[in-house]
N, C-alpha and C positions, 0 to 999 in steps of 0.2 A: 503492501500500499507506498502510494507515495505522499510525503508529509511537505504540504506548500507552505510552510510555516519557514524552511530550512531548505537551503541548497548543498551539496556537498560537490565541492567539487573535484574533478576528475583528475588523473596523476597528469595526462597530459596539456589541463589546462595549468594546473599547477606549475608546471614546466616553461611554460610560455610565459606565467605570471612573473614567475623569479627570474627567467632570462630579463623580459625586457624591464623589470624592477633595477635589478644590478647595472644594467645598460644605465640607465637615466641617472642612476645615484652615482653611478662613473663620472658620467659627464659632468655633474652640479657639482662634484666634488674636485676634477677637473677646473672649472671653471670659478670656484669660491676660494678653492683650496692649494690649486695648481699643484694637486698629489690624487692621484686616482685611488688609492690604498684607504683613504679618509673614507670610501664608500662605505669600510667593513662596518663602520658607527653605525650606519641604515638599518642593516640588515634583521635587528628588530622590527623595525615598521613593516617586513615583510608578512607579516603576520597580520597586521592592519590593514594592509594591500589584500590579501587574501579574503580576509572578513566585509572589506569593502565590494570586492566584486561578486561575493556569494551573496551578499545584499541586494548589489543593484538586480542579481539575477533572478533573485527570488521574488522581487517585487516586479519583473517584467512576467514571470512565471503566472504569478497571482494574478494577476490585471489579463493576462489571456484566459486565465481559468473563468474568472468572472464574468468575461463578455460570452464563452461559451455555456457560463451557467446561465445569464440572458436565454439564451436561444435554446436553453434545454427548457425553462419555464415556460418561453410562448409555445412550443410544441404540445409540453406536457398540459398544459389548457387549454389548447386545441384538442388535443385526443380526448382529454378527459370531459370537455365540451360535448363532443361527439358520442357519449355512452361508454367510454372505457370507464372502469373503476380505476385510482390512483394505482395501485398496484399493476394492474395490466398495461395502463398506457407507457411505462416504461421499455416496454418493447417496442411499438411502432416508433417511440422516442429515439431509441437508439439506430433504429433503421434510419431516420431522416437525419440525424446527425452523420451517419456513415454517408451520407449522401451530401450532404453537407461540407464535411471537414476530409473527406476522403482518409479516414486513418489519423489525420495529423492533429490531432487536439487529446486534450487531458479529462473532457468529459467524457467522452465514451468509454475510456475504460472505468471511469464512478459508475456509470448508469450498468456498466457491463456486471462490476460486482454488487449492486444494489439488486441488479436480476439475480444474480447468483445467489446470493444472501435470501431473496422472495423465496426462491425455489427448495430451500433449504428452511424454509417455514421460520426464518430469524426476522424479528419485527421490524416493519418498516421505520417507526420510530430510532430502533439502536441504529440499521443503516445509514439516516439522514444524520443524528447526532454524530455517528463516526467521520462521514464525510464532512461533517461542518467545523470538527475539533480539527481536524489534518489540513483543510482548506487555509483557517486561517483569514478568512472572511466574513464582516458581516454578515450579508448577504444571504449567504449561505446559512449560515446560523441560524436568522433572523426565519428562513425559511423550514428550516426544520422545526425550531419552536412555533411558527403556525399554522404548521400540517399537525404535528400532535396538540397544538388547541381544537383546530377544527375537529380533528377526526374526533376530539372524545364529545365535544359539544355539537356536531352535525352543524358547523360554520360552512358558507361559501369558498370555498378555496381556490377555488377557479377565478374567482374574484379579487380573493387574496392576492394569488401568482400576477394577475394581470397588473394589480394594484405594484407589486413588488418590480414586475419589469420595466412598469412607467419611471419608478423612483430610481432603479439602477441606468435606466435610459438619461435620467436626467443630468445623474449625478457622472457621468462619462460624458457630456455633451457639456458642462460645468470644466469638466476637466483640460479637455480639450480645448475649450477657448480659453481657459490660463495659460495652457501647455502653447498654443500658439502668438499669446502675449508678450509671454516671458522668451520665445525662442530667439529675438534678437537679442534679449538683453544678458542669457547664456553664451551666444555667442561674442560678445562683446567680455565679457566676463572669462572667457578661453584666452579671448587676444590680449586684455590685462593680465591673465595670471602666467603668462608667457614671456609677456615685455621685460620685465626686471632680469630674466635670463637672456633674452636677445640681445636687453643693453650691456651687459657683463661680456658677452660674445664680440659685442659690436665694437668696445673700448680694447679688449685682448689682440682681436685682429688686428684693429687702424693702429693702433697706438700701444704695441706692446709695454713700452716702457714706463706708462701714466698709473699702471697697477701694480709695479712690482713693491712698490712699499706695502702692498696689504698682503703680501706674501710674504713663508718662512719668518715673522714673529709675530710672538705675543699680541702685539694689539691688534697687528690685522687680521689674524686668527680669529681675537673675540669680534672686532668690527663685522667680520662677513659672516659669523655665526650668528650674530643679533638681526643681522640683516634677511639671512635663511630662517629664521624662527618665526622674523615680523613676516616673510612670505607667505608661509607655510600658512601661517595664522590668518590673513587676509584670504590666501584659496580656500582656506576650512569655511570663512566665512559667508563667503559670496555664492560657495555649493551651498550652504545651508540656505542661503536667503530665494534663490532661484529655485529651490528644492521645494515645489508649492504642491501638495495633496491633499484631497476633498474629501 
């Protein structure tokens, strides 16, 4: 069973990230300290890089699952309106998802597990709760709770599902609008994040002797370290500002 709350990097991904990270840190070490060996100090940061990449992939995975879940709810509501019970409706829903995604979706695997669980007489509430917990998505958790309540009280589950689909669509539209508005700012942020390194590189290439006083002495090392720390703090701050989620 896939846990969408975490993403475990594969060995090949870790190797690729490690190589890229060490090349970048070595380049920064040469620029700021004129000594590539200083990049060894940044090795502990590789773990943070693994976590950051893993978190980024996890968010993308959850976003894809959420969009697929919305399509599943639409199909489920339509099949239940056609006369299927909720338990029986998952079979045609799976077939529709197969036609829509051609086997390249997370939701098909989840529907398949639900169908298999129902064939083994597992309670629907347990299956949906398990899916909701692993998904890490509020929409799936709400659906699991709503279906359980509607099953006990006889509520209009079809109407509830359509309302949930509308809510998901509205939130995704807001996210897309925000993403469109901040795209230009993210580009500016990326350019500004690279500018300090570009400036140092330009000064070293065009006027090598100008920065000699900053290399090979305690004062220079301290000054360049402070500059590097400030740059990284500003980069982290900018990343946080431009990472807007609804």
